[in-house]
KEKE-3310 file (N, C-alpha, C; in steps of 0.2 Angstrom, whole numbers, plus 5000, padded with zeros to 4 digits):
npx = (5493:5493:5483:5487:5484:5489:5480:5473:5468:5458:5454:5447:5451:5464:5481:5486:5475:5472:5482:5492:5503:5495:5482:5483:5483:5470:5462:5465:5461:5447:5445:5448:5438:5440:5437:5422:5418:5413:5420:5431:5441:5444:5450:5456:5468:5486:5490:5479:5478:5490:5486:5476:5484:5491:5481:5477:5489:5490:5479:5484:5495:5490:5490:5502:5506:5503:5494:5489:5487:5476:5459:5447:5435:5440:5451:5444:5437:5448:5454:5443:5442:5455:5457:5447:5452:5464:5459:5452:5462:5471:5463:5463:5476:5487:5501:5509:5522:5530:5531:5541:5553:5565:5570:5578)
npy = (5404:5406:5408:5415:5405:5394:5389:5388:5402:5401:5400:5410:5421:5422:5428:5438:5435:5422:5415:5406:5393:5384:5388:5384:5370:5368:5373:5363:5352:5355:5354:5340:5335:5331:5338:5348:5362:5372:5372:5380:5378:5385:5387:5375:5364:5362:5349:5343:5350:5345:5332:5334:5338:5326:5318:5326:5325:5312:5311:5319:5312:5302:5308:5312:5324:5334:5346:5346:5333:5329:5322:5328:5333:5336:5344:5355:5359:5362:5373:5382:5384:5388:5399:5408:5410:5417:5429:5434:5436:5445:5456:5459:5464:5456:5450:5440:5442:5440:5426:5423:5430:5424:5418:5425)
npz = (6291:6308:6323:6339:6347:6341:6331:6315:6306:6296:6279:6273:6281:6280:6277:6262:6254:6256:6249:6253:6259:6267:6262:6249:6251:6256:6245:6236:6242:6241:6228:6225:6233:6246:6257:6260:6249:6257:6269:6278:6287:6298:6314:6315:6321:6319:6317:6312:6299:6294:6292:6283:6272:6269:6264:6253:6246:6243:6234:6224:6220:6212:6200:6196:6202:6193:6185:6172:6170:6177:6177:6165:6172:6185:6182:6176:6188:6196:6189:6190:6205:6209:6200:6204:6217:6214:6208:6218:6228:6221:6220:6234:6235:6233:6224:6220:6219:6231:6232:6223:6226:6231:6220:6212)
capx = (5494:5490:5482:5491:5483:5491:5474:5472:5463:5453:5456:5444:5454:5472:5484:5486:5469:5473:5488:5498:5504:5489:5477:5483:5481:5463:5459:5466:5456:5440:5446:5447:5432:5442:5432:5417:5420:5411:5425:5437:5447:5445:5450:5459:5475:5491:5490:5473:5480:5494:5482:5473:5489:5493:5475:5478:5495:5488:5475:5489:5500:5487:5490:5509:5506:5503:5487:5486:5486:5469:5454:5444:5431:5444:5455:5440:5436:5454:5454:5438:5443:5461:5456:5443:5456:5469:5456:5451:5469:5473:5459:5465:5483:5492:5503:5513:5529:5533:5533:5547:5558:5571:5572:5582)
capy = (5409:5403:5412:5414:5399:5388:5387:5391:5407:5400:5402:5417:5426:5421:5433:5437:5432:5414:5413:5403:5385:5381:5390:5380:5363:5368:5373:5357:5347:5356:5351:5333:5332:5328:5342:5352:5369:5377:5371:5385:5375:5390:5384:5368:5364:5361:5342:5342:5353:5340:5326:5336:5338:5319:5316:5329:5322:5305:5312:5322:5306:5298:5311:5314:5331:5338:5349:5344:5325:5328:5321:5334:5336:5339:5350:5361:5361:5366:5380:5387:5386:5392:5405:5412:5412:5422:5435:5437:5438:5451:5462:5461:5467:5451:5451:5434:5443:5437:5419:5422:5434:5420:5414:5429)
capz = (6296:6314:6328:6344:6351:6336:6327:6309:6305:6291:6272:6272:6285:6279:6273:6255:6251:6256:6244:6257:6258:6269:6258:6243:6253:6257:6239:6232:6246:6238:6221:6226:6237:6252:6261:6256:6248:6262:6274:6278:6291:6303:6321:6315:6324:6314:6316:6307:6293:6291:6290:6276:6267:6267:6260:6246:6242:6241:6228:6218:6218:6207:6193:6196:6204:6187:6184:6166:6171:6180:6172:6163:6177:6190:6179:6176:6195:6199:6186:6193:6212:6210:6197:6208:6222:6211:6207:6225:6231:6218:6223:6241:6235:6232:6217:6219:6219:6237:6231:6219:6228:6232:6214:6208)
cpx = (5490:5489:5487:5490:5485:5485:5474:5467:5457:5455:5453:5447:5462:5475:5485:5481:5469:5478:5494:5498:5497:5483:5477:5481:5473:5459:5459:5462:5449:5440:5444:5441:5434:5438:5428:5420:5418:5415:5430:5442:5448:5445:5454:5466:5480:5491:5484:5474:5485:5491:5479:5478:5491:5487:5476:5484:5494:5484:5480:5493:5497:5488:5497:5510:5506:5496:5485:5485:5479:5464:5450:5439:5435:5449:5451:5438:5442:5455:5449:5440:5449:5460:5452:5447:5461:5465:5455:5457:5471:5469:5461:5473:5488:5494:5507:5520:5533:5535:5539:5553:5565:5573:5577:5590)
cpy = (5406:5409:5411:5408:5393:5385:5391:5396:5406:5403:5409:5423:5426:5427:5432:5434:5425:5411:5411:5396:5382:5382:5385:5372:5363:5369:5367:5352:5348:5353:5343:5330:5329:5332:5346:5359:5374:5376:5376:5383:5380:5386:5377:5369:5361:5353:5340:5344:5348:5334:5327:5336:5331:5317:5319:5326:5316:5306:5314:5316:5302:5301:5314:5321:5336:5340:5346:5336:5324:5326:5327:5337:5339:5345:5356:5364:5365:5373:5385:5389:5390:5398:5410:5415:5418:5428:5438:5440:5445:5457:5464:5464:5462:5451:5444:5435:5440:5430:5418:5426:5430:5417:5419:5428)
cpz = (6302:6319:6334:6348:6346:6332:6321:6309:6300:6284:6271:6276:6284:6276:6266:6251:6251:6251:6249:6256:6261:6265:6252:6245:6253:6250:6235:6236:6243:6231:6221:6230:6244:6258:6257:6255:6253:6269:6274:6283:6297:6310:6321:6318:6318:6312:6311:6300:6290:6289:6283:6271:6265:6263:6253:6242:6239:6234:6222:6216:6212:6200:6193:6198:6199:6186:6177:6166:6174:6175:6171:6169:6183:6188:6179:6183:6198:6196:6189:6200:6212:6206:6201:6214:6220:6211:6213:6228:6228:6220:6230:6241:6234:6225:6215:6219:6225:6236:6227:6221:6229:6226:6210:6210)
residu = (MET:LEU:LYS:SER:ASN:ASN:LYS:TYR:VAL:GLY:ILE:ASN:ASN:ASP:ILE:ASN:GLY:GLY:MET:THR:SER:ILE:GLY:LYS:ILE:ILE:ARG:ASP:ALA:TRP:VAL:PHE:GLY:VAL:ILE:PRO:GLU:THR:GLN:SER:CYS:GLU:GLY:TRP:GLU:LEU:ALA:ARG:ILE:ASP:ASP:LEU:LEU:ARG:LYS:VAL:GLU:ASP:GLU:TRP:ASP:LYS:TYR:GLY:PHE:ILE:VAL:SER:ASN:LEU:PRO:LYS:GLU:LEU:PHE:LEU:LYS:HIS:LYS:GLU:ILE:HIS:GLY:ALA:ALA:PHE:LYS:LYS:ALA:LYS:LEU:SER:GLY:TRP:SER:GLY:GLU:GLN:GLU:THR:LEU:ASN:GLU:ILE)
# end
């Protein structure tokens, strides 16, 4: 979600508890240590988010973009970060149904 000035609102202010494409990029960047877990990316322009996406994709490429291929340390970090995000999003009313509406 972008503000009217085309800057990202930050993962802590994003819709659906941060369960968006940009939110996933940020959480994955935390997993791989591309950015610190304290970085919410609030105020970032889209070009900077795109650059972050490229860096995250480079990391995922090493593991075939498959969570189970991650080394144990990264696997556990992924589980922790994304698990906490799911819990937070569910508490804010996110159900995940929106992501699967077009699959029926």
